[in-house]
N, C-alpha and C positions, 0 to 999 in steps of 0.2 A: 862395309855394307851400310846402306842407308837404314835409318830406323823405320819401324812399322808405321804405316800411314797411307793416305790416299795420294796417288801421283798421277800425272797426265798419262793416259794410255797412248803408247806409241803406234798401236795398230788402228785405233779408231779416234777420229778427230772429235773434239768437244766432249770427251769421256774421261772419267777418272777410273783408275783400277787400284785395288787394295794390295799393298805389299805387306806381308805378315812379319817381315824381318828376315825371312829365309828364302821365301819364294813368292811368286805372284799367285793370288787366289783368283777364283772365278768371279768375284764380286766386282761389279762395275756400277758407276753412277754418272749421271749427266752432270757436266760442269754448269754451275749457275753463275751468271755474270755478276760481277761485283756491283753492289748498289752504293753509289756515292750519296752524300747528303744533298737533298734536293730542296730548293726553296721555290715554292710555286710562284709563277709569274702573277703579279698583282697590278701590272701596268707600269709604264715608265714614270720615274720619279724626276721631278724638275729641280734643278739646282737653285733656280730663282725662288721657287716656293720654299725650299729648305732654308735659304738665306732669310727670307721674310719671317718665317717661323722662328728662326734663331734670334733675329734682332728684336722681335716683339714678344715672343713667348719662350725665349731661350732658357730662362730660369725654371720653367716647367718641363723642359726636355722635349718640347713639341716637335722640334726638328728631328730629333732622334726617333721619336715614335713614328713620324712620317717616313723616315728612311729605313724603318724596320729594325732599329737598334733598341729593342724594347727593354732589355735588362739595364743598359746604361741610362736609358730614359727614365726608368723607375728610380734609379739611383739619384739622378738629378732632381727628380720630384721629391724624393725623401730628403735630400739635402736642402731643398727650398723650404719645405714644410718644417724641417728642423730649425732652419733660420727663423722662420716666423714664430715658432714655439718659444725659442730662446729670447726673441725680441719681446714677446708678450710678457714672459715671466721675469726677465732681467733688465728690461728697459732699453735705453738707447745703445748701450754697448753690447747687449746680449746678441749673440749670433753673428758678430762681426767676422769671425774667422770662417764661419760657414758661408756667409755671403761673399767673402773674398775668394774662397776656394771655388764656389760656383761661378763667380764672374770670370776667373781665370780659365775655368773649364769651358765656358761658353766662348770666350775669345779664342781659345785653341781650336774649338770646333769650327769656328769661322774659316780656318785654314783647312780643316779636314772635310768639310762638306762636299767639295767636288769629288773626292775619292769615295766617300760614303755613298754618294749618289750613283757613281759608276758601278760600285759593288751592288747596290740595290737593283740596278738595271741589268745586272748580269754581264756587264762589259768587262769588269775586272774581278778576279776571284777574291773571296774572303781569305784571310790568312790567320 
C-alpha cells in the first residue's frame, strides 16, 4: 500500500485526494500548477554590445551585469578592486595574480558571451 499523502484523484481531473494509508478520505484539493523560476523579460540583449563592454570594461564585469549575471559580475568587480588595493599597498608586483586571474576570466568570457546572450534573451535555458 502507498504511504499516506495527497494523490491525483482518478474520478475528478485536476484534483488531489488524500489517502490516509488505509483508505481514501473525503478530503480533496485543487492541483496547483508547478511554478518554475521566471526571469522577467527586460528586452533583447545584443551580443555586440556585450563584446564592446567586455573589451573596454571587462575588468569591471560590465558585460556580465549587462547580460544579467550579477553574482559573477560582482565577483569580477571585487577581484578588480582587490587588484587595485594590492597594487597600491605593495607596489608594482602587488596584485599580479589577481590581475592575471581576472584577465584569463575575461578572455574566457569572450568565448562565452554568445551563449550568455542567448540565455539572457530566453532562447537557450540556463543550466
